[in-house]
C-alpha positions in Angstrom: 57.5 237.2 100.4 54.0 235.6 100.6 51.1 238.0 100.1 48.5 237.5 102.8 45.4 239.6 103.3 45.1 240.2 107.0 42.2 241.7 109.0 44.3 244.8 109.4 44.6 245.1 105.6 40.8 244.8 105.3 40.3 247.5 108.0 42.8 249.8 106.2 40.9 249.2 102.9 37.6 250.0 104.6 39.1 253.4 105.8 40.3 254.0 102.3 36.9 253.4 100.8 35.3 255.7 103.3 37.8 258.4 102.5 36.8 258.1 98.9 33.2 258.8 100.0 31.9 255.4 98.9 28.3 254.8 100.1 27.8 252.6 103.1 26.3 249.9 101.0 29.2 249.9 98.6 31.7 249.7 101.4 29.9 246.8 103.0 29.7 245.0 99.6 33.4 245.4 98.9 34.3 244.1 102.3 31.9 241.2 102.0 33.5 240.2 98.7 37.0 240.5 100.0 36.3 238.5 103.2 34.7 235.7 101.0 37.8 235.6 98.9 40.0 235.4 101.9 37.9 232.6 103.3 38.1 230.7 100.0 42.0 231.0 100.1 41.9 229.2 103.5 45.3 230.7 104.6 47.0 230.4 101.2 48.9 233.3 99.7 47.4 235.6 97.1 48.6 235.0 93.6 47.3 235.9 90.2 46.6 232.3 89.6 44.6 232.0 92.8 42.5 234.9 91.7 41.8 233.4 88.3 40.9 230.1 90.0 38.5 231.9 92.3 36.9 233.6 89.3 36.4 230.2 87.6 35.1 228.6 90.9 32.4 231.4 91.1 31.3 230.6 87.6 31.2 226.9 88.2 29.3 227.6 91.4 26.4 229.1 89.4 27.2 232.8 89.9 25.9 235.0 87.0 28.5 236.8 84.9 27.5 240.2 86.2 27.8 239.0 89.8 31.3 237.6 89.1 32.4 240.9 87.5 31.0 242.8 90.5 33.1 240.6 92.9 36.2 241.0 90.7 35.7 244.8 90.8 35.8 244.6 94.6 39.0 242.5 94.6 40.7 244.7 92.0 40.0 247.8 94.1 41.7 246.1 97.0 44.7 245.0 94.9 45.1 248.6 93.6 44.9 250.0 97.1 47.7 247.7 98.5 49.8 247.9 95.3 49.4 244.3 94.1 48.6 245.5 90.6 49.8 242.2 89.1 46.9 240.4 90.9 44.2 242.4 89.2 42.0 240.3 86.9 40.1 241.1 83.8 36.3 241.1 84.0 34.3 238.6 82.0 32.8 239.8 78.7 29.1 240.4 78.9 26.8 240.4 75.8 24.3 243.2 76.1 20.8 241.8 76.7 18.2 242.6 74.0 15.4 241.8 76.5 15.0 240.8 80.1 13.6 237.6 81.5 9.8 237.9 82.0 10.0 236.3 85.4 12.3 239.0 86.8 10.6 242.2 85.9 7.8 243.7 87.9 4.8 244.9 85.8 2.7 248.0 86.5 -0.3 245.8 87.3 1.7 243.7 89.8 3.0 246.9 91.4 -0.6 248.2 91.8 -1.6 244.8 93.4 1.2 245.2 95.9 0.0 248.7 96.8 -3.5 247.4 97.3 -2.3 244.5 99.4 -0.4 246.9 101.7 -3.6 249.0 102.0 -5.6 245.9 102.9 -3.1 245.1 105.6 -3.5 248.6 106.9 0.2 249.3 106.3 0.0 252.8 105.0 3.7 253.4 105.5 4.7 250.5 103.2 2.0 251.5 100.7 3.5 255.0 100.5 7.1 253.7 100.4 6.2 251.6 97.4 4.6 254.6 95.7 7.4 256.9 96.6 10.1 254.5 95.2 8.1 253.8 92.0 6.8 257.4 91.5 10.3 259.0 91.8 12.7 256.3 90.6 15.0 256.8 93.7 17.1 254.1 95.2 15.8 252.6 98.5 18.9 254.1 100.2 17.7 257.5 99.1 14.4 257.3 101.0 16.2 259.2 103.8 16.1 262.3 101.7 12.3 262.2 101.5 11.9 264.5 104.5 9.0 266.6 105.8 10.7 269.7 104.4 11.2 268.0 101.0 7.6 267.0 100.8 6.4 270.5 101.6 8.7 271.9 98.9 7.6 269.3 96.4 11.2 268.2 95.7 14.0 266.5 97.5 17.7 267.1 97.1 19.5 263.7 97.0 23.2 263.5 97.8 24.7 260.1 97.3 27.9 258.6 95.8 29.4 262.0 95.6 26.6 263.4 93.4 23.7 265.6 94.1 20.4 265.8 92.1 16.9 267.2 92.6 14.1 264.7 92.7 10.6 266.0 92.0 7.5 264.8 93.9 4.5 264.8 91.7 1.4 266.5 93.1 -0.6 263.3 93.8 2.3 261.8 95.7 3.0 265.1 97.6 -0.7 265.2 98.7 -0.6 261.6 100.0 2.7 262.2 101.8 1.4 265.5 103.4 -1.7 263.6 104.7 0.5 260.8 106.1 2.9 263.3 107.8 -0.1 265.0 109.4 -1.7 261.8 110.6 1.6 260.5 112.0 2.4 263.9 113.6 5.9 263.9 112.0 7.3 267.4 112.6 10.6 267.2 110.6 13.2 264.9 109.2 12.7 261.6 107.4 9.1 260.7 106.6 9.6 256.9 106.7 10.9 255.9 110.1 10.6 252.9 112.5 8.8 253.1 115.8 12.0 254.2 117.4 12.3 257.1 114.9 15.2 255.7 112.8 15.0 255.7 109.0 13.6 252.5 107.5 16.4 250.2 106.4 16.7 248.3 103.1 16.2 245.0 105.0 13.1 246.1 106.8 11.5 247.3 103.5 12.5 244.2 101.6 11.0 242.0 104.3 7.7 243.9 104.4 7.5 243.8 100.6 7.9 240.0 100.6 5.0 239.8 103.1 2.7 241.2 100.4 3.4 238.7 97.7 0.9 236.0 98.6 -2.1 238.3 98.9 -1.0 240.3 95.8 -0.5 237.2 93.8 3.0 238.3 92.7 6.0 236.0 92.4 8.3 236.8 95.4 11.4 236.7 93.0 10.1 239.9 91.4 9.5 241.7 94.7 12.4 243.8 95.9 12.9 247.6 96.2 15.2 248.0 93.2 12.6 246.6 90.8 10.4 249.6 91.5 13.2 251.8 90.2 13.3 249.7 87.1 9.6 250.0 86.6 9.8 253.8 86.9 12.6 253.8 84.3 10.7 251.6 81.8 7.5 253.7 82.1 9.3 257.0 81.8 11.3 255.9 78.8 8.1 254.5 77.2 6.6 258.0 77.3 9.6 260.3 76.8 12.1 258.1 74.7 14.9 260.3 76.1 17.6 258.1 77.7 19.9 261.0 78.5 17.1 262.7 80.6 16.3 259.4 82.3 20.0 258.9 83.2 20.0 262.3 84.9 16.8 261.6 86.8 18.1 258.2 88.0 21.5 259.7 88.9 23.5 257.5 86.5 26.9 258.7 85.4 26.8 256.5 82.3 23.9 256.0 79.8 25.1 252.4 79.5 23.9 251.8 83.1 20.5 253.3 82.1 20.2 251.0 79.1 20.0 248.0 81.5 16.9 249.5 83.1 14.9 250.0 80.0 15.3 246.7 78.2 11.9 245.3 77.4 10.6 241.8 78.4 10.7 239.0 75.8 6.9 239.3 75.3 7.2 243.0 74.5 10.1 242.4 72.2 8.2 239.7 70.3 5.1 241.9 70.0 7.1 244.8 68.6 8.8 242.5 66.0 5.4 241.1 65.0 3.9 244.6 64.6 6.6 245.2 61.9 4.7 242.8 59.6 7.7 241.9 57.5 6.6 238.4 56.9 4.5 238.2 53.7 
């Protein structure tokens, strides 16, 4: 019997992911990957060979190895759910990066220029969103937990992906947020909301951040919310040198995930090697 992924199958898979308490973004990502695979099949049946061919086509199409592995994880999850275990495919092997590309990592100076650009545009909400993300290391999807009550307490309780952790708001950030709350007359609930009172979405924040690039003189390829989390991680690790503590702060289950956040740029890597002075 031919194996065909129907819309009903996808809807059942969606219900399964939600029952496992996957985050909204994770569910959307898995479904997007599955639907792209179904579209690529163009009505053909699912076979192990078809999955392997799809993996190769993604690579040939210029997808990064990590992106391909992420897509395969989505498909493997679906195949496990519907019992097609023989269709599961091995991930591609990834060599751990010793340093990250310079053009992809946001520097502290660039972050500061983005904040100043937001101020000059009189967008205090965006200015404080940037400082909250970078000053706490939270994910953009966790901004909803920065509430009036949390700001007054000086800490937020973040519950996401089935895990709960406490995020501290340093005094300077707390003072800025309290002033903003007072000026905006926000009584309770999320601090960063739209004009209609809904929490700011990832897309809205991303778009507003991109609007700062020209004035700030920052490459738009570096400017997206998650890079602020990376900057927090690198600065924290540069001071503390405690990867286990950093993993806890970021809410990572594995230290291997945290390692990705703290790789230095090529320039830093070269400077450290030169400071060893091993060439006579």
